[in-house]
C-alpha positions in Angstrom: -172.9 97.5 -123.6 -175.8 96.7 -121.3 -175.1 95.4 -117.8 -177.8 93.5 -115.9 -178.0 93.0 -112.1 -180.8 91.2 -110.5 -181.5 89.7 -107.1 -184.3 88.8 -104.7 -185.3 91.2 -101.9 -186.6 89.4 -98.8 -187.2 86.3 -101.0 -190.2 88.0 -102.7 -189.8 90.7 -105.2 -187.3 90.6 -108.0 -185.3 93.8 -108.6 -183.6 94.4 -111.9 -181.1 97.2 -112.5 -180.1 97.9 -116.1 -177.1 100.2 -116.9 -176.7 102.0 -120.2 -172.9 101.9 -119.9 -170.7 99.8 -117.7 -167.3 101.4 -118.1 -165.5 104.6 -118.9 -162.4 105.0 -121.1 -160.2 107.9 -122.1 -161.7 108.0 -125.6 -165.0 109.4 -124.4 -166.1 113.0 -124.1 -165.2 115.3 -121.1 -168.3 114.2 -119.1 -169.5 110.7 -119.2 -173.1 109.7 -118.1 -174.4 106.4 -117.1 -178.1 105.6 -116.6 -179.4 103.0 -114.2 -183.0 101.9 -115.0 -184.7 100.1 -112.1 -187.5 97.7 -112.3 -189.3 96.2 -109.3 -188.4 98.9 -106.7 -191.5 100.4 -105.1 -191.2 104.1 -104.2 -188.1 104.5 -106.3 -187.8 108.2 -105.6 -187.3 107.6 -101.8 -184.9 104.6 -101.8 -181.1 104.8 -101.9 -179.3 104.0 -105.1 -175.6 103.5 -104.6 -172.9 104.1 -107.2 -169.6 102.2 -107.1 -166.3 102.3 -109.0 -164.0 99.3 -109.5 -160.5 99.7 -110.8 -159.0 96.5 -112.1 -157.4 94.3 -109.4 -158.8 96.6 -106.6 -161.9 96.2 -104.4 -165.1 98.1 -105.4 -165.4 101.5 -103.8 -168.6 103.3 -103.2 -168.6 106.9 -104.5 -172.0 108.1 -103.4 -175.6 107.2 -102.8 -178.8 109.2 -103.6 -182.1 109.0 -101.9 -184.9 111.5 -102.1 -183.1 114.2 -104.1 -179.7 114.9 -102.6 -176.6 112.8 -103.2 -174.4 111.8 -100.3 -170.7 111.4 -101.0 -168.3 109.0 -99.3 -165.5 111.7 -99.7 -165.9 115.4 -100.0 -163.4 115.4 -102.9 -166.0 113.5 -105.0 -168.4 116.4 -105.0 -166.8 118.1 -108.0 -165.9 114.9 -109.9 -169.2 112.9 -109.6 -172.9 113.7 -109.6 -176.1 111.8 -109.6 -179.8 112.5 -109.9 -183.1 110.6 -110.2 -185.4 111.3 -113.1 -188.8 109.9 -113.8 -190.3 107.0 -111.9 -187.3 104.6 -112.3 -184.1 106.2 -113.7 -181.0 107.3 -111.9 -178.1 109.0 -113.7 -174.5 109.2 -112.7 -171.9 111.6 -114.2 -168.2 111.7 -114.2 -166.9 115.2 -114.9 -163.6 116.1 -116.6 -162.7 112.5 -117.3 -159.0 111.5 -117.6 -157.0 108.4 -117.6 -157.4 108.0 -113.8 -161.1 107.5 -114.3 -160.7 104.3 -116.2 -162.8 101.8 -114.2 -166.1 99.9 -114.2 -168.9 101.9 -112.6 -172.1 100.4 -111.5 -175.3 101.1 -109.6 -176.7 99.0 -106.7 -179.7 98.9 -104.5 -179.8 97.3 -101.0 
């Protein structure tokens, strides 16, 4: 499943974020990884990429964002459950560790 997100930044440049996987289910392995491939973001390594989780019938919740190297978590308890890193000129990965039924949700990346 490939998820696309695009929008206009300041009315000029188009940004496109492509995710390799849009949701997580119990049938997957212990650690699930999602890649977010960005197009149209200058200086990708220095911008903030945000990762969100949305549980059905609940509002989206930001888990973390990553800028120049280090990830910043919205709650300290997320540090062992989730991780993110940037690789190459335009790829950001997100991992969910020790997945279980409570992790069933839609996960997505965002740039703003």
